[in-house]
PADO-909210 format. One record per atom (N, C-alpha, C, O): residue number from 1; x, y, z; atom name. Coordinates in steps of 0.2 Angstrom, whole numbers, m for minus. Layout:
<NUM, <X, Y, Z>, 'CA'>
...
***
This chain:
<1, <4, m6, 0>, 'N'>
<1, <0, 0, 0>, 'CA'>
<1, <4, 6, 0>, 'C'>
<1, <3, 11, m4>, 'O'>
<2, <10, 6, 4>, 'N'>
<2, <14, 12, 4>, 'CA'>
<2, <17, 14, m2>, 'C'>
<2, <18, 19, m4>, 'O'>
<3, <19, 8, m6>, 'N'>
<3, <23, 9, m12>, 'CA'>
<3, <18, 12, m17>, 'C'>
<3, <20, 16, m21>, 'O'>
<4, <12, 10, m17>, 'N'>
<4, <7, 12, m21>, 'CA'>
<4, <5, 20, m20>, 'C'>
<4, <5, 24, m25>, 'O'>
<5, <5, 22, m14>, 'N'>
<5, <4, 29, m12>, 'CA'>
<5, <10, 33, m15>, 'C'>
<5, <9, 39, m17>, 'O'>
<6, <16, 30, m13>, 'N'>
<6, <22, 34, m16>, 'CA'>
<6, <22, 35, m23>, 'C'>
<6, <24, 40, m26>, 'O'>
<7, <21, 29, m27>, 'N'>
<7, <20, 30, m34>, 'CA'>
<7, <15, 35, m36>, 'C'>
<7, <16, 39, m41>, 'O'>
<8, <9, 34, m33>, 'N'>
<8, <4, 39, m35>, 'CA'>
<8, <6, 46, m34>, 'C'>
<8, <5, 50, m38>, 'O'>
<9, <9, 47, m28>, 'N'>
<9, <11, 54, m27>, 'CA'>
<9, <16, 57, m31>, 'C'>
<9, <16, 62, m33>, 'O'>
<10, <21, 52, m33>, 'N'>
<10, <26, 54, m37>, 'CA'>
<10, <24, 56, m44>, 'C'>
<10, <26, 61, m47>, 'O'>
<11, <19, 52, m47>, 'N'>
<11, <16, 53, m53>, 'CA'>
<11, <13, 60, m53>, 'C'>
<11, <14, 64, m58>, 'O'>
<12, <9, 61, m48>, 'N'>
<12, <5, 68, m48>, 'CA'>
<12, <10, 73, m47>, 'C'>
<12, <10, 79, m50>, 'O'>
<13, <16, 72, m43>, 'N'>
<13, <21, 77, m42>, 'CA'>
<13, <24, 79, m49>, 'C'>
<13, <25, 85, m51>, 'O'>
<14, <26, 74, m52>, 'N'>
<14, <30, 75, m59>, 'CA'>
<14, <26, 78, m64>, 'C'>
<14, <29, 81, m68>, 'O'>
<15, <20, 77, m65>, 'N'>
<15, <16, 80, m70>, 'CA'>
<15, <12, 86, m68>, 'C'>
<15, <9, 89, m72>, 'O'>
<16, <13, 88, m62>, 'N'>
<16, <11, 95, m59>, 'CA'>
<16, <4, 95, m58>, 'C'>
<16, <1, 101, m58>, 'O'>
<17, <0, 89, m57>, 'N'>
<17, <m7, 89, m55>, 'CA'>
<17, <m8, 89, m48>, 'C'>
<17, <m14, 88, m46>, 'O'>
<18, <m4, 89, m44>, 'N'>
<18, <m5, 89, m37>, 'CA'>
<18, <m8, 95, m34>, 'C'>
<18, <m7, 101, m36>, 'O'>
<19, <m13, 94, m30>, 'N'>
<19, <m17, 99, m27>, 'CA'>
<19, <m16, 99, m19>, 'C'>
<19, <m13, 94, m17>, 'O'>
<20, <m18, 104, m16>, 'N'>
<20, <m18, 104, m8>, 'CA'>
<20, <m21, 98, m6>, 'C'>
<20, <m18, 94, m1>, 'O'>
<21, <m27, 96, m8>, 'N'>
<21, <m30, 90, m6>, 'CA'>
<21, <m26, 83, m7>, 'C'>
<21, <m26, 79, m2>, 'O'>
<22, <m22, 83, m12>, 'N'>
<22, <m18, 77, m13>, 'CA'>
<22, <m12, 77, m8>, 'C'>
<22, <m10, 72, m5>, 'O'>
<23, <m9, 83, m6>, 'N'>
<23, <m4, 83, m1>, 'CA'>
<23, <m7, 81, 6>, 'C'>
<23, <m4, 78, 10>, 'O'>
<24, <m13, 84, 7>, 'N'>
<24, <m17, 82, 13>, 'CA'>
<24, <m17, 74, 14>, 'C'>
<24, <m16, 71, 19>, 'O'>
<25, <m20, 71, 9>, 'N'>
<25, <m21, 64, 9>, 'CA'>
<25, <m14, 60, 10>, 'C'>
<25, <m14, 55, 14>, 'O'>
<26, <m9, 62, 6>, 'N'>
<26, <m3, 59, 6>, 'CA'>
<26, <0, 60, 13>, 'C'>
<26, <4, 55, 16>, 'O'>
<27, <0, 66, 16>, 'N'>
<27, <3, 67, 22>, 'CA'>
<27, <m1, 64, 28>, 'C'>
<27, <3, 62, 33>, 'O'>
<28, <m7, 62, 28>, 'N'>
<28, <m11, 60, 33>, 'CA'>
<28, <m8, 53, 36>, 'C'>
<28, <m7, 53, 42>, 'O'>
<29, <m6, 49, 32>, 'N'>
<29, <m3, 42, 35>, 'CA'>
<29, <3, 43, 38>, 'C'>
<29, <5, 39, 43>, 'O'>
<30, <7, 48, 36>, 'N'>
<30, <14, 49, 39>, 'CA'>
<30, <13, 53, 46>, 'C'>
<30, <17, 51, 50>, 'O'>
<31, <8, 57, 47>, 'N'>
<31, <8, 61, 53>, 'CA'>
<31, <2, 58, 58>, 'C'>
<31, <2, 61, 64>, 'O'>
<32, <m2, 54, 56>, 'N'>
<32, <m7, 51, 60>, 'CA'>
<32, <m13, 56, 61>, 'C'>
<32, <m16, 56, 67>, 'O'>
<33, <m15, 59, 56>, 'N'>
<33, <m20, 64, 56>, 'CA'>
<33, <m25, 63, 50>, 'C'>
<33, <m22, 62, 45>, 'O'>
<34, <m31, 64, 51>, 'N'>
<34, <m35, 63, 45>, 'CA'>
<34, <m34, 69, 40>, 'C'>
<34, <m33, 75, 42>, 'O'>
<35, <m35, 68, 34>, 'N'>
<35, <m34, 74, 29>, 'CA'>
<35, <m38, 80, 30>, 'C'>
<35, <m35, 86, 29>, 'O'>
<36, <m44, 79, 32>, 'N'>
<36, <m48, 85, 33>, 'CA'>
<36, <m45, 90, 39>, 'C'>
<36, <m47, 96, 39>, 'O'>
<37, <m41, 87, 44>, 'N'>
<37, <m38, 91, 49>, 'CA'>
<37, <m31, 94, 47>, 'C'>
<37, <m28, 97, 52>, 'O'>
<38, <m29, 92, 42>, 'N'>
<38, <m22, 95, 40>, 'CA'>
<38, <m22, 101, 36>, 'C'>
<38, <m26, 101, 31>, 'O'>
<39, <m18, 106, 38>, 'N'>
<39, <m17, 112, 34>, 'CA'>
<39, <m10, 112, 31>, 'C'>
<39, <m5, 111, 34>, 'O'>
<40, <m10, 113, 24>, 'N'>
<40, <m4, 113, 20>, 'CA'>
<40, <m2, 120, 19>, 'C'>
<40, <m6, 124, 17>, 'O'>
<41, <5, 122, 21>, 'N'>
<41, <7, 128, 20>, 'CA'>
<41, <15, 128, 17>, 'C'>
<41, <18, 123, 17>, 'O'>
<42, <17, 134, 15>, 'N'>
<42, <24, 134, 13>, 'CA'>
<42, <25, 129, 7>, 'C'>
<42, <31, 126, 7>, 'O'>
<43, <21, 128, 3>, 'N'>
<43, <21, 123, m2>, 'CA'>
<43, <26, 125, m8>, 'C'>
<43, <25, 130, m11>, 'O'>
<44, <31, 121, m8>, 'N'>
<44, <36, 122, m13>, 'CA'>
<44, <36, 115, m18>, 'C'>
<44, <32, 111, m17>, 'O'>
<45, <41, 115, m22>, 'N'>
<45, <41, 109, m27>, 'CA'>
<45, <42, 103, m23>, 'C'>
<45, <39, 98, m25>, 'O'>
<46, <46, 102, m18>, 'N'>
<46, <48, 96, m15>, 'CA'>
<46, <47, 96, m8>, 'C'>
<46, <50, 92, m4>, 'O'>
<47, <44, 101, m5>, 'N'>
<47, <44, 102, 3>, 'CA'>
<47, <38, 106, 4>, 'C'>
<47, <35, 110, 1>, 'O'>
<48, <35, 105, 10>, 'N'>
<48, <29, 109, 13>, 'CA'>
<48, <29, 108, 20>, 'C'>
<48, <32, 103, 23>, 'O'>
<49, <24, 112, 23>, 'N'>
<49, <23, 111, 30>, 'CA'>
<49, <16, 109, 31>, 'C'>
<49, <11, 112, 28>, 'O'>
<50, <15, 104, 35>, 'N'>
<50, <8, 101, 37>, 'CA'>
<50, <7, 103, 44>, 'C'>
<50, <11, 101, 49>, 'O'>
<51, <1, 105, 46>, 'N'>
<51, <m1, 107, 53>, 'CA'>
<51, <m7, 103, 54>, 'C'>
<51, <m12, 103, 50>, 'O'>
<52, <m7, 100, 60>, 'N'>
<52, <m13, 96, 62>, 'CA'>
<52, <m14, 97, 70>, 'C'>
<52, <m9, 95, 73>, 'O'>
<53, <m19, 100, 72>, 'N'>
<53, <m21, 101, 79>, 'CA'>
<53, <m15, 104, 82>, 'C'>
<53, <m13, 102, 88>, 'O'>
<54, <m12, 109, 79>, 'N'>
<54, <m7, 114, 82>, 'CA'>
<54, <0, 111, 82>, 'C'>
<54, <5, 114, 84>, 'O'>
<55, <1, 105, 79>, 'N'>
<55, <7, 102, 78>, 'CA'>
<55, <9, 103, 71>, 'C'>
<55, <6, 102, 66>, 'O'>
<56, <16, 105, 70>, 'N'>
<56, <18, 106, 63>, 'CA'>
<56, <23, 101, 62>, 'C'>
<56, <27, 99, 66>, 'O'>
<57, <23, 99, 55>, 'N'>
<57, <28, 94, 52>, 'CA'>
<57, <31, 97, 46>, 'C'>
<57, <27, 100, 42>, 'O'>
<58, <37, 95, 45>, 'N'>
<58, <41, 97, 39>, 'CA'>
<58, <41, 91, 35>, 'C'>
<58, <43, 86, 37>, 'O'>
<59, <38, 91, 29>, 'N'>
<59, <37, 86, 24>, 'CA'>
<59, <41, 87, 18>, 'C'>
<59, <42, 93, 16>, 'O'>
<60, <43, 82, 15>, 'N'>
<60, <47, 82, 9>, 'CA'>
<60, <46, 76, 4>, 'C'>
<60, <45, 71, 7>, 'O'>
<61, <48, 77, m2>, 'N'>
<61, <48, 71, m6>, 'CA'>
<61, <54, 71, m11>, 'C'>
<61, <56, 77, m13>, 'O'>
<62, <58, 66, m12>, 'N'>
<62, <64, 65, m16>, 'CA'>
<62, <63, 60, m21>, 'C'>
<62, <62, 54, m19>, 'O'>
<63, <64, 61, m27>, 'N'>
<63, <64, 56, m32>, 'CA'>
<63, <70, 51, m31>, 'C'>
<63, <75, 54, m31>, 'O'>
<64, <68, 45, m31>, 'N'>
<64, <74, 40, m30>, 'CA'>
<64, <75, 36, m36>, 'C'>
<64, <81, 33, m37>, 'O'>
<65, <71, 36, m41>, 'N'>
<65, <72, 33, m48>, 'CA'>
<65, <67, 36, m52>, 'C'>
<65, <63, 40, m50>, 'O'>
<66, <67, 33, m58>, 'N'>
<66, <62, 36, m63>, 'CA'>
<66, <55, 35, m61>, 'C'>
<66, <50, 39, m63>, 'O'>
<67, <53, 30, m57>, 'N'>
<67, <46, 28, m56>, 'CA'>
<67, <45, 28, m48>, 'C'>
<67, <39, 26, m47>, 'O'>
<68, <49, 30, m44>, 'N'>
<68, <48, 30, m37>, 'CA'>
<68, <51, 36, m34>, 'C'>
<68, <55, 40, m36>, 'O'>
<69, <48, 38, m28>, 'N'>
<69, <51, 43, m24>, 'CA'>
<69, <50, 41, m16>, 'C'>
<69, <46, 37, m15>, 'O'>
<70, <54, 45, m12>, 'N'>
<70, <53, 44, m5>, 'CA'>
<70, <50, 50, m2>, 'C'>
<70, <52, 55, m4>, 'O'>
<71, <45, 49, 2>, 'N'>
<71, <41, 54, 5>, 'CA'>
<71, <42, 53, 13>, 'C'>
<71, <42, 48, 16>, 'O'>
<72, <44, 59, 16>, 'N'>
<72, <45, 59, 24>, 'CA'>
<72, <41, 65, 27>, 'C'>
<72, <41, 71, 24>, 'O'>
<73, <39, 65, 33>, 'N'>
<73, <37, 70, 37>, 'CA'>
<73, <40, 69, 44>, 'C'>
<73, <40, 64, 47>, 'O'>
<74, <43, 75, 47>, 'N'>
<74, <46, 75, 53>, 'CA'>
<74, <43, 81, 57>, 'C'>
<74, <42, 86, 55>, 'O'>
<75, <42, 80, 64>, 'N'>
<75, <40, 85, 68>, 'CA'>
<75, <44, 91, 68>, 'C'>
<75, <51, 90, 68>, 'O'>
<76, <42, 97, 67>, 'N'>
<76, <46, 103, 67>, 'CA'>
<76, <50, 104, 73>, 'C'>
<76, <47, 103, 79>, 'O'>
<77, <56, 106, 73>, 'N'>
<77, <60, 107, 79>, 'CA'>
<77, <58, 114, 82>, 'C'>
<77, <57, 118, 78>, 'O'>
<78, <58, 114, 88>, 'N'>
<78, <57, 121, 91>, 'CA'>
<78, <63, 124, 94>, 'C'>
<78, <63, 129, 97>, 'O'>
***
């Protein structure tokens, strides 16, 4: 399932069709929050900030090959 999500997100990212909603859905599983509760900000090509219930996470994606990418979210350092 994780590989499918990564592939789906990678394809959307590469063709430029990703929307805030797709970032919310993709981020949800990494931070343990439902997509509807996630606010996406500072959206750049390969990084964004996800906020859920007052907690901020720094998220990024890095292409690892032609057909896959690695996606991570880490709690923001204070």
